[in-house]
MARMIRO-95232 format. One line per field, with one value per atom (N, C-alpha, C, O): residue number from 1; atom name; z, y negated, x negated. Coordinates in Angstrom, 1 decimal, decimal comma, always signed. Layout:
BEGIN
num [NUM ...]
atome [CA ...]
zz [Z ...]
yy [Y ...]
xx [X ...]
***
This chain:
BEGIN
num [1 1 1 1 2 2 2 2 3 3 3 3 4 4 4 4 5 5 5 5 6 6 6 6 7 7 7 7 8 8 8 8 9 9 9 9 10 10 10 10 11 11 11 11 12 12 12 12 13 13 13 13 14 14 14 14 15 15 15 15 16 16 16 16 17 17 17 17 18 18 18 18 19 19 19 19 20 20 20 20 21 21 21 21 22 22 22 22 23 23 23 23 24 24 24 24 25 25 25 25 26 26 26 26 27 27 27 27 28 28 28 28 29 29 29 29 30 30 30 30 31 31 31 31 32 32 32 32 33 33 33 33 34 34 34 34 35 35 35 35 36 36 36 36 37 37 37 37 38 38 38 38 39 39 39 39 40 40 40 40 41 41 41 41 42 42 42 42 43 43 43 43 44 44 44 44 45 45 45 45 46 46 46 46 47 47 47 47 48 48 48 48 49 49 49 49 50 50 50 50 51 51 51 51 52 52 52 52 53 53 53 53 54 54 54 54 55 55 55 55 56 56 56 56 57 57 57 57 58 58 58 58 59 59 59 59 60 60 60 60 61 61 61 61 62 62 62 62 63 63 63 63 64 64 64 64 65 65 65 65 66 66 66 66 67 67 67 67 68 68 68 68 69 69 69 69 70 70 70 70 71 71 71 71 72 72 72 72 73 73 73 73 74 74 74 74 75 75 75 75 76 76 76 76 77 77 77 77 78 78 78 78 79 79 79 79 80 80 80 80 81 81 81 81 82 82 82 82 83 83 83 83 84 84 84 84 85 85 85 85 86 86 86 86 87 87 87 87 88 88 88 88 89 89 89 89 90 90 90 90 91 91 91 91 92 92 92 92 93 93 93 93 94 94 94 94 95 95 95 95 96 96 96 96 97 97 97 97 98 98 98 98 99 99 99 99 100 100 100 100 101 101 101 101 102 102 102 102 103 103 103 103 104 104 104 104 105 105 105 105 106 106 106 106 107 107 107 107 108 108 108 108 109 109 109 109 110 110 110 110 111 111 111 111 112 112 112 112 113 113 113 113 114 114 114 114 115 115 115 115 116 116 116 116 117 117 117 117 118 118 118 118 119 119 119 119 120 120 120 120 121 121 121 121 122 122 122 122 123 123 123 123 124 124 124 124 125 125 125 125 126 126 126 126 127 127 127 127 128 128 128 128 129 129 129 129 130 130 130 130 131 131 131 131 132 132 132 132 133 133 133 133 134 134 134 134 135 135 135 135 136 136 136 136 137 137 137 137 138 138 138 138 139 139 139 139 140 140 140 140 141 141 141 141 142 142 142 142 143 143 143 143 144 144 144 144 145 145 145 145 146 146 146 146 147 147 147 147 148 148 148 148 149 149 149 149 150 150 150 150 151 151 151 151 152 152 152 152 153 153 153 153 154 154 154 154 155 155 155 155 156 156 156 156 157 157 157 157 158 158 158 158 159 159 159 159 160 160 160 160 161 161 161 161 162 162 162 162 163 163 163 163 164 164 164 164 165 165 165 165 166 166 166 166 167 167 167 167 168 168 168 168 169 169 169 169 170 170 170 170 171 171 171 171 172 172 172 172 173 173 173 173 174 174 174 174 175 175 175 175 176 176 176 176 177 177 177 177 178 178 178 178 179 179 179 179 180 180 180 180 181 181 181 181 182 182 182 182 183 183 183 183 184 184 184 184 185 185 185 185 186 186 186 186 187 187 187 187 188 188 188 188 189 189 189 189 190 190 190 190 191 191 191 191 192 192 192 192 193 193 193 193 194 194 194 194 195 195 195 195]
atome [N CA C O N CA C O N CA C O N CA C O N CA C O N CA C O N CA C O N CA C O N CA C O N CA C O N CA C O N CA C O N CA C O N CA C O N CA C O N CA C O N CA C O N CA C O N CA C O N CA C O N CA C O N CA C O N CA C O N CA C O N CA C O N CA C O N CA C O N CA C O N CA C O N CA C O N CA C O N CA C O N CA C O N CA C O N CA C O N CA C O N CA C O N CA C O N CA C O N CA C O N CA C O N CA C O N CA C O N CA C O N CA C O N CA C O N CA C O N CA C O N CA C O N CA C O N CA C O N CA C O N CA C O N CA C O N CA C O N CA C O N CA C O N CA C O N CA C O N CA C O N CA C O N CA C O N CA C O N CA C O N CA C O N CA C O N CA C O N CA C O N CA C O N CA C O N CA C O N CA C O N CA C O N CA C O N CA C O N CA C O N CA C O N CA C O N CA C O N CA C O N CA C O N CA C O N CA C O N CA C O N CA C O N CA C O N CA C O N CA C O N CA C O N CA C O N CA C O N CA C O N CA C O N CA C O N CA C O N CA C O N CA C O N CA C O N CA C O N CA C O N CA C O N CA C O N CA C O N CA C O N CA C O N CA C O N CA C O N CA C O N CA C O N CA C O N CA C O N CA C O N CA C O N CA C O N CA C O N CA C O N CA C O N CA C O N CA C O N CA C O N CA C O N CA C O N CA C O N CA C O N CA C O N CA C O N CA C O N CA C O N CA C O N CA C O N CA C O N CA C O N CA C O N CA C O N CA C O N CA C O N CA C O N CA C O N CA C O N CA C O N CA C O N CA C O N CA C O N CA C O N CA C O N CA C O N CA C O N CA C O N CA C O N CA C O N CA C O N CA C O N CA C O N CA C O N CA C O N CA C O N CA C O N CA C O N CA C O N CA C O N CA C O N CA C O N CA C O N CA C O N CA C O N CA C O N CA C O N CA C O N CA C O N CA C O N CA C O N CA C O N CA C O N CA C O N CA C O N CA C O N CA C O N CA C O N CA C O N CA C O N CA C O N CA C O N CA C O N CA C O N CA C O N CA C O N CA C O N CA C O N CA C O N CA C O N CA C O N CA C O N CA C O N CA C O N CA C O]
zz [+27,3 +27,1 +27,8 +27,1 +29,0 +29,6 +28,7 +28,4 +28,0 +26,9 +25,9 +25,7 +25,5 +24,4 +24,8 +24,1 +25,9 +26,4 +26,9 +26,8 +27,2 +27,4 +25,8 +25,5 +25,1 +23,6 +23,3 +22,7 +23,2 +22,8 +23,5 +22,9 +25,0 +25,6 +24,9 +24,2 +25,1 +24,6 +23,0 +22,8 +22,2 +20,8 +20,7 +19,9 +21,6 +21,6 +22,2 +21,7 +23,1 +23,9 +22,5 +22,2 +22,1 +21,0 +19,8 +19,4 +19,4 +18,2 +18,7 +17,8 +19,8 +20,4 +20,5 +19,9 +21,2 +22,0 +20,7 +20,7 +19,8 +19,2 +19,3 +18,5 +20,7 +21,3 +20,5 +19,7 +20,8 +19,9 +20,8 +22,0 +20,0 +21,0 +20,6 +19,4 +21,4 +21,6 +21,8 +22,6 +20,8 +21,1 +21,0 +20,2 +21,8 +22,0 +22,3 +22,6 +22,2 +22,3 +23,5 +23,5 +24,5 +25,7 +25,5 +24,5 +26,4 +26,3 +26,4 +25,9 +26,8 +26,7 +25,2 +24,6 +24,7 +23,2 +23,3 +22,6 +24,6 +24,8 +24,0 +24,1 +23,4 +23,0 +24,0 +24,5 +24,1 +24,9 +24,3 +23,1 +24,8 +24,3 +25,3 +26,4 +25,0 +26,0 +25,1 +24,0 +26,0 +25,8 +25,9 +25,5 +26,4 +26,7 +26,1 +26,3 +25,5 +24,6 +25,8 +27,0 +25,4 +26,3 +25,2 +24,0 +25,8 +24,8 +24,0 +24,4 +22,9 +21,7 +21,5 +20,7 +21,9 +21,2 +19,9 +19,5 +19,3 +18,0 +18,0 +18,6 +17,3 +17,5 +16,3 +15,2 +16,7 +15,8 +15,4 +16,2 +14,3 +14,0 +14,0 +13,4 +14,8 +15,2 +14,1 +13,9 +13,3 +12,7 +13,6 +14,7 +12,8 +13,9 +14,3 +13,6 +15,1 +15,5 +14,3 +13,5 +14,5 +13,5 +14,6 +15,7 +13,9 +14,5 +14,0 +12,8 +14,9 +14,1 +14,3 +15,5 +13,4 +13,5 +13,0 +11,8 +13,6 +13,4 +12,2 +12,3 +11,2 +10,4 +10,7 +11,9 +9,9 +10,8 +11,5 +11,5 +12,1 +13,1 +12,6 +13,3 +11,1 +10,4 +10,0 +9,6 +10,0 +9,8 +8,2 +7,4 +8,0 +6,6 +5,7 +6,2 +4,5 +3,6 +3,6 +3,6 +3,7 +3,7 +2,1 +1,1 +2,4 +1,1 +0,8 +1,7 -0,2 -0,4 -0,9 -1,9 -0,1 -0,3 -1,6 -2,3 -2,1 -3,4 -3,2 -2,0 -4,1 -3,6 -3,8 -4,6 -2,8 -2,5 -3,9 -4,3 -4,3 -5,1 -4,6 -4,1 -4,8 -4,4 -5,5 -6,5 -5,4 -6,4 -7,4 -8,4 -7,1 -8,1 -8,9 -10,2 -8,3 -8,9 -10,0 -11,1 -9,3 -10,0 -11,6 -12,6 -11,3 -12,5 -13,5 -14,6 -13,0 -14,0 -14,7 -15,8 -14,2 -14,6 -15,6 -16,7 -15,1 -16,4 -17,2 -18,3 -17,0 -18,0 -19,4 -20,5 -19,0 -19,8 -20,5 -21,5 -20,0 -20,6 -20,6 -21,1 -20,2 -20,5 -20,8 -20,5 -21,5 -22,0 -21,0 -21,2 -19,7 -18,8 -18,2 -17,7 -18,6 -17,7 -16,1 -15,2 -16,0 -14,8 -14,5 -15,4 -13,2 -13,0 -11,4 -10,6 -11,3 -9,6 -9,4 -10,4 -8,1 -7,4 -7,3 -6,7 -7,8 -7,5 -6,4 -5,8 -6,3 -5,5 -5,0 -5,9 -3,6 -2,5 -2,4 -2,8 -1,9 -1,9 -0,8 -0,3 -0,4 +0,5 +1,7 +1,8 +2,7 +4,2 +4,5 +5,5 +3,2 +3,2 +4,1 +4,2 +4,9 +5,4 +4,4 +4,3 +3,8 +3,3 +4,2 +5,3 +4,0 +4,8 +4,1 +2,9 +5,0 +4,5 +2,5 +1,6 +2,3 +1,1 +0,7 -0,4 +1,7 +1,6 +0,8 -0,2 +1,5 +1,1 -0,3 -0,6 -1,2 -2,5 -2,4 -2,1 -2,8 -2,9 -4,4 -5,1 -4,9 -6,3 -6,4 -5,6 -7,2 -7,2 -8,4 -9,5 -8,4 -9,8 -10,1 -9,2 -10,9 -11,4 -12,6 -13,4 -12,3 -13,5 -14,1 -13,5 -15,3 -16,5 -17,3 -17,7 -17,6 -18,6 -19,4 -18,8 -20,8 -21,6 -21,3 -20,6 -21,8 -22,0 -21,9 -22,6 -21,2 -21,3 -22,6 -23,2 -23,0 -24,4 -24,4 -23,4 -25,9 -26,1 -25,4 -24,4 -25,7 -25,4 -23,9 -23,5 -22,9 -21,6 -20,7 -21,2 -19,4 -18,8 -17,3 -17,0 -16,4 -15,0 -14,0 -14,2 -13,1 -12,0 -10,8 -10,9 -9,5 -8,2 -7,4 -7,2 -6,6 -5,3 -4,2 -4,1 -3,4 -2,3 -1,1 -1,0 -0,1 +1,1 +0,8 +1,5 -0,1 -0,8 -1,9 -2,7 -2,0 -2,8 -4,4 -4,5 -5,3 -6,7 -6,8 -6,1 -7,6 -7,4 -9,0 -9,4 -9,7 -11,5 -12,0 -12,4 -12,0 -12,5 -14,0 -14,7 -14,4 -15,6 -16,5 -17,6 -15,8 -16,6 -17,6 -17,4 -18,5 -19,5 -19,1 -19,6 -18,3 -17,4 -16,6 -16,4 -16,1 -15,0 -13,6 -12,6 -13,8 -12,5 -12,5 -13,4 -11,0 -11,1 -9,7 -8,7 -9,6 -8,3 -7,7 -8,1 -6,3 -5,4 -4,4 -3,6 -4,6 -3,6 -2,4 -2,4 -1,3 -0,2 +0,5 +0,9 +0,7 +1,5 +2,9 +3,1 +3,6 +5,1 +6,0 +5,8 +7,1 +8,0 +8,3 +8,5 +8,3 +8,7 +8,1 +7,7 +8,1 +7,3 +6,2 +6,5 +5,0 +3,8 +3,3 +3,7 +2,3 +1,5 +0,0 -0,5 -0,7 -2,5 -3,2 -2,7 -4,3 -5,2 -6,6 -6,9 -7,5 -9,1 -9,9 -9,6 -10,9 -11,8 -13,4 -13,5 -14,3 -15,5 -15,9 -15,5 -16,9 -17,3 -18,7 -19,3 -19,3 -20,8 -21,3 -21,0 -21,9 -21,8 -22,9 -22,9 -23,8 -24,6 -23,6 -23,5 -23,3 -22,3 -20,8 -20,1 -20,5 -19,0 -18,1 -16,9 -18,7 -17,8 -17,3 -18,0 -16,2 -15,1 -16,2 -16,7 -16,5 -17,1 -16,1 -16,2 -15,0 -14,3 -13,0 -13,1 -11,8 -10,4 -10,4 -10,9 -9,1 -8,1 -6,9 -6,5 -6,4 -5,0 -4,0 -4,2 -3,0 -2,1 -1,4 -1,0 -1,2 -0,5 +0,6 +0,5 +1,7 +2,7 +2,9 +2,7 +3,2 +3,4 +4,3 +4,7 +4,7 +6,0 +5,7 +5,3 +6,0 +5,9 +7,2 +8,2 +7,1 +8,3 +7,9 +7,0 +9,0 +8,8 +9,9 +11,1 +9,6 +10,9 +11,4 +10,7 +12,7 +13,6 +13,6 +13,3 +13,9 +14,5 +15,9 +16,4 +16,6 +17,9 +18,4 +19,5 +17,6 +17,8 +17,0 +16,1 +16,8 +16,0 +16,2 +17,2 +15,0 +15,1 +16,1 +16,4 +16,5 +18,0 +17,5 +16,4 +18,4 +18,2 +17,3 +17,7 +16,6 +16,1 +17,4 +18,5 +17,0 +17,7 +17,8 +16,8 +18,9 +18,7 +19,8 +20,6 +20,0 +20,9 +21,2 +20,3 +22,4 +22,6 +22,2 +22,2 +21,7 +21,2 +22,5 +23,4 +22,4 +23,8 +23,2 +22,1 +23,9 +23,5 +24,1 +25,2 +23,4 +24,0 +23,6 +23,9 +23,0 +23,0 +21,4 +21,0]
yy [-28,7 -28,7 -30,4 -31,2 -30,7 -32,0 -32,9 -33,6 -33,1 -33,9 -34,4 -35,5 -33,2 -33,4 -34,1 -35,0 -33,9 -34,3 -35,7 -36,5 -36,1 -37,4 -38,3 -39,0 -37,8 -38,4 -38,5 -39,6 -37,6 -37,7 -38,7 -39,3 -39,0 -39,8 -41,1 -41,7 -41,4 -42,7 -43,0 -44,0 -41,9 -42,1 -42,6 -43,4 -42,0 -42,2 -43,7 -44,4 -44,3 -45,5 -46,6 -47,7 -46,0 -46,9 -47,2 -48,4 -46,3 -46,4 -47,4 -48,0 -47,6 -48,1 -49,5 -50,4 -49,7 -51,2 -51,8 -52,9 -51,0 -51,3 -51,6 -52,2 -50,9 -50,7 -50,0 -49,1 -50,6 -49,9 -48,7 -48,6 -47,5 -46,4 -46,3 -46,3 -46,3 -46,0 -44,3 -43,5 -44,0 -42,9 -42,5 -43,2 -41,7 -41,9 -40,1 -39,3 -39,9 -38,6 -39,0 -40,0 -38,1 -38,3 -37,5 -36,8 -37,6 -37,1 -35,5 -34,7 -35,1 -33,3 -33,2 -32,1 -34,3 -33,8 -33,3 -32,5 -34,1 -33,8 -35,4 -36,5 -35,3 -36,6 -36,9 -36,1 -38,5 -39,1 -39,7 -40,0 -40,0 -41,1 -42,0 -41,5 -43,7 -44,4 -45,4 -45,7 -46,2 -47,5 -48,9 -49,9 -48,7 -49,2 -49,2 -48,1 -50,1 -49,8 -49,5 -49,9 -48,6 -48,3 -48,5 -48,3 -48,8 -49,1 -47,7 -46,7 -47,9 -46,7 -46,2 -45,3 -46,6 -46,1 -46,4 -47,6 -45,9 -46,4 -46,5 -45,7 -47,7 -47,8 -47,1 -47,1 -46,4 -45,7 -46,0 -46,5 -45,6 -45,9 -44,9 -43,9 -44,9 -43,9 -44,2 -45,3 -43,0 -43,5 -43,0 -42,5 -43,4 -43,0 -41,8 -41,0 -41,3 -39,8 -39,2 -39,8 -37,9 -37,2 -36,6 -36,2 -36,7 -36,3 -35,5 -35,2 -34,7 -33,5 -33,7 -33,9 -33,6 -33,5 -32,6 -32,6 -31,7 -30,6 -30,6 -31,3 -29,6 -29,8 -30,3 -29,9 -31,1 -31,4 -32,6 -33,4 -33,1 -34,1 -35,7 -36,7 -35,4 -36,6 -37,4 -36,7 -38,5 -39,2 -38,9 -39,0 -38,5 -38,1 -39,4 -40,4 -39,4 -40,4 -41,2 -40,6 -42,5 -43,2 -42,7 -42,9 -42,1 -41,8 -42,8 -43,1 -43,1 -44,1 -43,1 -42,5 -43,2 -42,1 -42,4 -43,4 -41,5 -41,8 -42,5 -42,5 -43,4 -44,1 -43,3 -42,4 -43,7 -42,8 -43,3 -44,5 -42,5 -43,0 -42,4 -41,3 -43,2 -42,3 -42,0 -42,6 -40,6 -39,8 -40,7 -40,2 -41,9 -42,9 -43,5 -43,5 -44,1 -44,6 -43,6 -43,9 -42,3 -41,4 -40,8 -40,4 -41,0 -40,9 -41,6 -41,2 -43,0 -44,1 -44,1 -44,5 -43,9 -44,2 -43,1 -43,4 -41,6 -40,6 -40,6 -40,1 -41,3 -41,1 -42,2 -42,1 -43,1 -44,1 -43,5 -44,1 -42,5 -42,4 -41,1 -40,6 -40,2 -38,6 -37,8 -38,1 -36,8 -36,1 -35,0 -34,2 -34,8 -33,2 -34,0 -35,1 -32,9 -33,0 -32,5 -32,9 -31,6 -31,2 -31,1 -30,5 -31,5 -31,1 -31,0 -31,8 -29,8 -29,5 -28,7 -28,2 -28,5 -27,6 -26,4 -26,5 -25,3 -24,2 -23,2 -22,3 -23,3 -22,8 -23,6 -24,3 -23,8 -23,3 -24,0 -25,2 -23,5 -24,1 -25,1 -25,3 -25,9 -27,0 -26,3 -25,3 -26,7 -26,3 -24,8 -24,2 -24,5 -23,1 -22,7 -23,6 -21,5 -21,3 -20,0 -18,9 -20,5 -19,8 -19,0 -19,5 -17,8 -16,7 -16,5 -16,2 -16,5 -16,0 -16,3 -15,5 -17,6 -17,7 -17,9 -18,1 -17,8 -17,7 -19,0 -19,1 -20,0 -21,6 -21,6 -22,8 -21,0 -21,9 -21,4 -20,3 -22,5 -22,6 -22,6 -23,4 -21,5 -21,7 -22,7 -22,7 -23,5 -24,5 -24,1 -23,9 -24,0 -23,7 -24,9 -25,3 -25,0 -26,1 -25,5 -24,6 -26,2 -25,9 -27,0 -28,1 -26,9 -28,1 -27,6 -26,4 -28,6 -28,2 -29,7 -30,7 -29,8 -28,6 -28,1 -28,8 -27,2 -26,8 -28,2 -29,1 -28,2 -29,1 -29,4 -28,6 -30,4 -31,0 -31,1 -31,5 -30,7 -30,3 -31,5 -31,2 -32,7 -33,8 -34,4 -35,4 -33,3 -33,8 -32,8 -31,7 -33,3 -32,5 -32,6 -33,4 -31,5 -31,4 -31,9 -31,3 -32,7 -33,1 -32,8 -32,4 -33,0 -32,7 -33,3 -33,2 -34,3 -35,2 -34,2 -33,5 -34,0 -33,2 -33,5 -33,6 -33,8 -35,1 -36,2 -36,9 -36,5 -38,2 -38,4 -39,3 -37,7 -37,9 -37,0 -35,8 -37,9 -37,4 -36,3 -36,5 -35,3 -34,3 -34,4 -33,9 -34,9 -35,0 -33,6 -33,5 -32,8 -31,6 -31,5 -30,9 -32,3 -32,5 -30,9 -30,7 -30,2 -28,9 -28,7 -29,2 -28,3 -27,9 -26,8 -26,7 -25,9 -24,8 -25,4 -26,6 -24,7 -25,0 -24,5 -24,8 -23,7 -23,5 -23,7 -23,4 -24,5 -24,7 -24,5 -24,5 -24,1 -23,7 -24,6 -25,1 -25,0 -26,0 -25,4 -24,5 -25,9 -25,3 -26,0 -27,2 -25,4 -25,8 -26,2 -27,4 -25,6 -25,6 -24,8 -23,6 -25,4 -24,9 -25,1 -26,0 -24,2 -24,2 -25,5 -26,5 -25,3 -27,0 -27,1 -26,1 -28,7 -28,9 -30,1 -31,3 -29,6 -30,4 -30,9 -30,4 -31,8 -32,4 -32,4 -32,9 -32,0 -31,9 -32,7 -33,0 -33,3 -34,0 -33,8 -34,1 -33,3 -32,9 -34,0 -34,6 -34,3 -35,6 -35,0 -34,3 -35,3 -35,2 -36,6 -37,7 -36,0 -37,2 -37,1 -36,0 -38,2 -38,4 -38,3 -39,2 -37,4 -37,1 -38,1 -38,3 -38,8 -40,0 -41,4 -42,2 -41,4 -42,9 -42,8 -43,8 -41,6 -41,4 -41,8 -41,8 -42,2 -42,7 -41,7 -40,6 -41,9 -41,2 -41,1 -42,2 -39,9 -39,8 -39,7 -40,4 -38,6 -38,1 -37,6 -37,1 -37,7 -37,1 -36,5 -36,7 -35,2 -34,5 -35,1 -35,9 -35,0 -35,5 -34,9 -33,9 -35,6 -35,2 -33,9 -33,7 -33,0 -31,6 -31,5 -31,7 -31,1 -30,1 -28,7 -28,1 -28,2 -26,6 -26,9 -28,0 -25,6 -25,1 -23,8 -22,7 -24,0 -22,9 -22,2 -22,8 -20,9 -20,3 -18,7 -17,9 -18,8 -17,9 -16,8 -17,2 -15,6 -14,7 -14,9 -15,3 -14,6 -14,8 -13,6 -12,8 -13,1 -12,2 -11,8 -10,7 -13,0 -12,9 -12,4 -11,8 -12,6 -12,1 -11,3 -11,7 -9,8 -8,8 -8,5 -8,8 -7,7 -7,2 -6,1 -5,3 -6,1 -5,2 -3,7 -3,3 -3,1 -1,5 -0,8 -1,2 -0,2 +0,8 +1,3 +1,8 +1,1 +1,8 +3,1 +3,8 +3,8 +5,4 +5,9 +5,2 +7,4 +8,0 +8,2 +8,5 +8,1 +8,1 +9,1 +10,1 +9,2 +10,4 +10,7 +9,9 +12,2 +12,9 +13,2 +13,8 +12,9 +13,5 +14,9 +15,4 +15,2 +16,7 +17,8 +18,9 +17,6 +18,9 +19,4 +20,4]
xx [-51,1 -49,7 -49,3 -48,6 -49,9 -49,5 -49,9 -48,9 -51,1 -51,6 -50,4 -49,9 -50,2 -48,9 -48,0 -47,7 -47,1 -46,1 -46,5 -45,5 -47,4 -47,9 -47,6 -46,7 -48,7 -48,7 -47,4 -47,2 -46,1 -45,2 -44,3 -43,4 -44,5 -44,1 -44,4 -43,6 -45,5 -46,6 -45,7 -45,2 -45,8 -45,2 -43,6 -43,1 -43,3 -41,5 -41,6 -40,8 -42,3 -42,5 -43,1 -42,7 -43,8 -44,9 -43,6 -43,4 -42,8 -42,0 -40,8 -40,2 -40,3 -39,2 -39,8 -39,3 -40,9 -41,4 -42,5 -42,8 -42,9 -44,0 -45,2 -46,0 -45,5 -47,0 -48,0 -47,8 -49,4 -50,3 -50,5 -50,2 -51,1 -51,6 -53,2 -53,5 -54,0 -55,3 -55,8 -55,3 -57,0 -57,4 -59,1 -59,7 -59,7 -61,1 -61,4 -60,6 -62,5 -63,1 -64,1 -64,8 -64,1 -65,1 -66,3 -66,5 -67,1 -68,6 -68,4 -69,2 -67,5 -67,4 -66,6 -66,4 -66,2 -65,5 -64,0 -63,4 -63,5 -62,0 -61,3 -61,9 -60,2 -59,6 -58,5 -57,8 -58,6 -57,7 -56,7 -56,9 -55,5 -54,7 -54,3 -54,1 -54,1 -53,4 -53,1 -53,6 -52,2 -51,4 -52,3 -51,8 -53,6 -54,8 -56,0 -56,5 -56,7 -58,0 -58,7 -58,4 -59,9 -61,0 -62,3 -62,1 -63,5 -64,7 -64,6 -64,1 -65,1 -65,2 -63,7 -63,7 -62,6 -61,3 -60,7 -61,0 -60,2 -59,6 -58,1 -57,4 -57,5 -55,9 -55,6 -56,1 -54,5 -53,9 -52,3 -51,5 -51,9 -50,4 -49,8 -50,2 -48,5 -47,5 -46,3 -45,9 -45,9 -44,8 -43,6 -43,6 -42,4 -41,4 -41,1 -41,8 -40,4 -40,1 -39,4 -38,8 -39,6 -38,8 -37,5 -37,6 -36,4 -35,1 -34,6 -34,7 -33,6 -33,0 -31,4 -31,0 -30,7 -29,1 -28,4 -28,3 -27,7 -27,4 -25,9 -24,9 -26,1 -24,9 -23,9 -23,6 -22,7 -21,4 -21,7 -20,7 -22,7 -22,6 -23,0 -23,2 -23,1 -23,6 -22,3 -21,3 -22,3 -20,9 -20,6 -21,4 -19,5 -19,0 -18,8 -18,4 -19,1 -19,1 -17,5 -16,5 -17,7 -16,1 -15,8 -16,4 -14,6 -13,9 -12,6 -11,8 -12,4 -11,1 -9,8 -9,7 -9,2 -7,9 -7,3 -7,7 -6,5 -5,9 -4,9 -4,5 -4,4 -3,2 -2,1 -1,9 -1,5 -0,1 +1,0 +0,8 +1,9 +2,9 +4,1 +4,1 +5,4 +6,4 +7,0 +6,8 +8,0 +8,3 +9,1 +9,4 +9,3 +10,1 +9,1 +9,2 +8,0 +6,8 +6,1 +5,7 +6,0 +5,3 +6,2 +5,6 +7,6 +8,2 +8,6 +9,0 +8,4 +8,5 +7,1 +7,1 +6,0 +4,7 +4,6 +4,2 +4,9 +4,9 +5,6 +5,3 +6,8 +7,7 +7,2 +7,6 +6,3 +5,8 +4,5 +4,2 +3,8 +2,5 +2,5 +1,5 +3,4 +3,2 +4,3 +5,4 +3,9 +5,2 +5,4 +6,4 +4,5 +4,8 +6,2 +6,4 +7,1 +8,2 +8,2 +9,0 +7,2 +6,8 +5,6 +5,0 +4,7 +3,5 +3,4 +3,9 +2,7 +2,9 +1,7 +1,2 +1,2 +0,2 +1,0 +2,0 +0,6 +1,5 +0,4 +1,0 -0,6 -1,1 -2,4 -3,0 -2,9 -2,2 -0,9 -0,7 +0,0 +1,8 +1,5 +0,3 +2,5 +2,6 +2,5 +3,1 +1,6 +1,7 +1,0 +0,9 +0,6 +0,1 -1,0 -1,9 -1,2 -2,7 -3,3 -2,9 -4,3 -5,3 -6,1 -6,3 -6,7 -7,6 -8,8 -8,9 -9,9 -11,1 -11,4 -11,2 -11,7 -11,8 -13,3 -13,6 -14,1 -15,8 -16,0 -16,7 -15,4 -15,8 -15,3 -15,0 -15,0 -14,4 -12,8 -12,3 -12,2 -10,6 -10,4 -11,0 -9,5 -8,8 -7,6 -6,7 -7,8 -6,2 -5,6 -6,3 -4,4 -3,7 -2,3 -1,5 -2,4 -1,3 -0,2 -0,4 +0,8 +2,0 +2,1 +2,2 +2,1 +2,7 +3,8 +3,9 +4,7 +5,7 +5,9 +6,5 +5,3 +5,1 +3,5 +2,9 +3,0 +1,3 +0,5 +0,8 -0,4 -1,8 -2,3 -3,0 -2,1 -2,3 -3,6 -4,3 -4,3 -6,0 -6,7 -7,3 -6,7 -7,3 -7,1 -7,6 -6,2 -6,0 -7,0 -7,4 -7,3 -8,1 -7,2 -6,3 -7,7 -6,9 -8,2 -9,3 -8,1 -9,1 -8,2 -7,0 -9,0 -8,3 -8,8 -10,0 -8,0 -8,4 -8,6 -7,6 -9,3 -9,6 -10,0 -11,2 -9,3 -9,1 -9,3 -10,0 -8,9 -8,9 -9,9 -9,7 -10,8 -12,1 -11,7 -11,4 -11,7 -11,7 -12,9 -13,9 -12,7 -14,1 -14,5 -15,6 -13,9 -14,5 -14,8 -15,9 -14,0 -14,0 -13,8 -14,6 -12,5 -12,0 -12,0 -12,5 -11,3 -11,0 -10,0 -8,8 -10,2 -9,2 -8,2 -7,0 -8,7 -7,9 -6,7 -6,7 -5,8 -4,9 -5,2 -4,6 -6,3 -7,0 -8,4 -9,2 -8,7 -10,1 -10,3 -9,5 -11,6 -12,3 -13,1 -14,1 -12,4 -13,6 -14,5 -14,1 -15,9 -16,6 -16,7 -16,5 -17,1 -17,4 -16,3 -16,3 -15,4 -13,9 -13,8 -13,5 -14,1 -14,1 -12,9 -12,1 -13,0 -11,7 -11,3 -12,0 -10,2 -9,5 -8,3 -7,7 -7,8 -6,7 -6,8 -6,9 -6,7 -6,9 -6,0 -4,9 -6,0 -5,3 -5,3 -6,3 -4,7 -4,9 -4,2 -3,1 -4,4 -3,6 -4,1 -5,3 -3,3 -3,9 -3,5 -2,5 -4,4 -4,3 -4,6 -5,5 -3,9 -3,8 -4,7 -4,5 -5,6 -6,8 -6,9 -7,0 -6,9 -7,0 -8,5 -9,3 -8,9 -10,3 -11,1 -12,4 -10,2 -10,8 -10,7 -11,6 -9,9 -9,9 -10,4 -10,5 -10,6 -10,7 -9,5 -9,7 -8,4 -7,1 -6,5 -6,3 -6,0 -5,0 -3,6 -3,3 -2,8 -1,9 -0,5 +0,5 -1,1 +0,1 -0,6 -1,7 +0,1 -0,4 +0,7 +1,7 +0,2 +1,3 +1,4 +0,5 +2,1 +2,2 +1,0 +0,3 +0,9 -0,2 +0,3 +1,5 -0,6 -0,1 -1,2 -2,4 -0,4 -1,7 -1,7 -0,7 -2,7 -2,8 -3,8 -4,3 -4,0 -4,7 -5,8 -5,4 -7,0 -7,9 -8,4 -8,9 -8,2 -8,5 -9,4 -9,3 -10,3 -11,4 -11,5 -11,5 -11,5 -11,7 -12,7 -13,7 -12,8 -14,2 -14,6 -13,7 -16,0 -16,6 -16,7 -16,8 -16,5 -16,1 -15,0 -14,9 -13,8 -12,5 -12,4 -11,8 -12,7 -12,3 -10,8 -10,2 -10,4 -9,2 -8,7 -9,5 -7,8 -7,1 -7,4 -7,2 -7,9 -8,3 -6,8 -5,7 -7,0 -6,0 -4,7 -5,0 -3,6 -2,7 -2,4 -2,5 -2,0 -1,9 -2,4 -3,1 -2,2 -2,8 -4,4 -5,2 -4,9 -6,3 -6,8 -6,0 -8,1 -8,8 -9,6 -9,9 -9,8 -10,5 -11,7 -11,7 -12,7 -14,2 -14,8 -14,6 -15,4 -15,9 -15,1 -15,5 -13,8 -12,8 -12,9 -12,3]
***
């Protein structure tokens, strides 16, 4: 075990300082490692050490947020390019807390009039467009976990791939029941055992 610790130390030092590692087998058949050459030793190449990063500790990819539009800008833009009098996220509601969704969020939007045949619905989740391009007014977003998130829905022209209209950005929260904090025991008289 001691030899492996020495080898691990030498390998980590070698990868940082780019020093050579030497190995040889003595007359008793025991393999040795050193940072200094010995008669009959071979130089070995050590690759960079393996590392472990637990899930969630890696830096999240940088996402360009959806451009914010004021209600006035949205109305003027949609009036010139769209026939939708209203377009909003119906579910989850603004600032709503949703519980135990199992990692999949269902987003529902309302449109008036109904979605045109050549239009599609897409969603910006936490500022990143998902590229769902659904013809339905209900879309499912996978991998939505505990925390506070933002949503914005958008109508896309399927032929030109251009955006026609957006909803305002909306915040919602996801909560998950913890197994370490079970529900309180039922209220009522205590049950007697043995009677």
